[in-house]
C-alpha positions in Angstrom: 0.6 45.6 7.2 2.9 43.7 9.6 -0.1 41.5 10.9 -0.9 40.5 7.3 2.7 39.5 6.7 2.9 37.5 10.1 -0.3 35.8 9.3 1.0 34.9 5.8 4.2 33.5 7.1 2.3 31.4 9.7 -0.1 30.0 7.1 2.8 29.2 4.9 4.7 27.2 7.6 1.5 25.3 8.4 0.9 24.5 4.8 4.5 23.4 4.5 4.1 21.2 7.6 0.9 19.6 6.3 2.5 18.9 2.9 5.6 17.4 4.5 3.5 15.1 6.7 1.4 14.0 3.8 4.5 13.2 1.8 6.0 11.2 4.6 2.8 9.3 5.0 2.7 8.3 1.4 6.3 7.0 1.6 5.5 5.0 4.6 2.9 2.9 2.8 5.0 1.9 -0.2 6.7 -1.1 1.3 9.8 -2.8 0.4 10.7 -2.9 -3.3 10.6 -6.3 -5.2 14.5 -6.4 -5.1 14.5 -6.1 -1.4 11.8 -8.8 -1.1 14.0 -11.1 -3.2 17.0 -10.4 -1.2 15.1 -11.1 2.2 13.6 -14.3 0.5 17.1 -15.6 -0.3 18.4 -14.8 3.2 15.3 -16.5 4.8 15.8 -19.7 2.7 19.3 -20.1 4.4 17.7 -20.1 7.9 16.1 -23.1 9.6 12.4 -23.7 8.8 11.4 -23.1 12.5 13.5 -20.0 13.0 10.8 -17.3 14.2 11.8 -14.6 11.6 11.6 -17.1 8.8 8.1 -18.3 10.0 6.9 -14.7 10.1 8.4 -14.0 6.6 6.6 -17.2 5.3 3.4 -16.0 6.8 3.8 -12.6 5.2 4.5 -14.2 1.8 1.3 -16.5 2.2 -0.7 -13.4 3.2 0.4 -11.4 0.1 -0.4 -14.4 -2.2 -3.8 -14.8 -0.6 -4.5 -11.1 -0.8 -3.7 -11.1 -4.6 -6.0 -14.0 -5.2 -8.8 -12.4 -3.2 -8.3 -9.1 -5.2 -8.3 -11.0 -8.5 -11.6 -12.8 -7.5 -13.1 -9.5 -6.5 -12.2 -7.8 -9.8 -13.6 -10.8 -11.8 -16.9 -10.6 -9.8 -17.1 -6.9 -10.2 -16.5 -7.1 -13.9 -19.2 -9.9 -14.1 -21.7 -7.8 -12.2 -21.1 -4.8 -14.5 -21.6 -7.1 -17.6 -24.9 -8.4 -16.0 -26.0 -4.8 -15.2 -25.3 -3.8 -18.8 -27.2 -6.7 -20.2 -30.2 -5.9 -18.0 -30.0 -2.2 -19.0 -30.1 -3.0 -22.7 -33.0 -5.3 -22.6 
């Protein structure tokens, strides 16, 4: 009986560790909140245009805008392809 209890406790600790690691991993990918981005944007606007952190911040902003545009185009193309496939299937 004691071996079964010991194995159960070990399995419980391993499962708790895996769940904690997964939860920590999910939190790491969320990124800054919109309020934090706005605060950083206001601070960066106060800095000189050639200040390296501001250049990096501006590049991040440009990358985010490009990514959103790319995703919108991909969604539009995917929706168009689905409409075309439905039209072919009905004929």
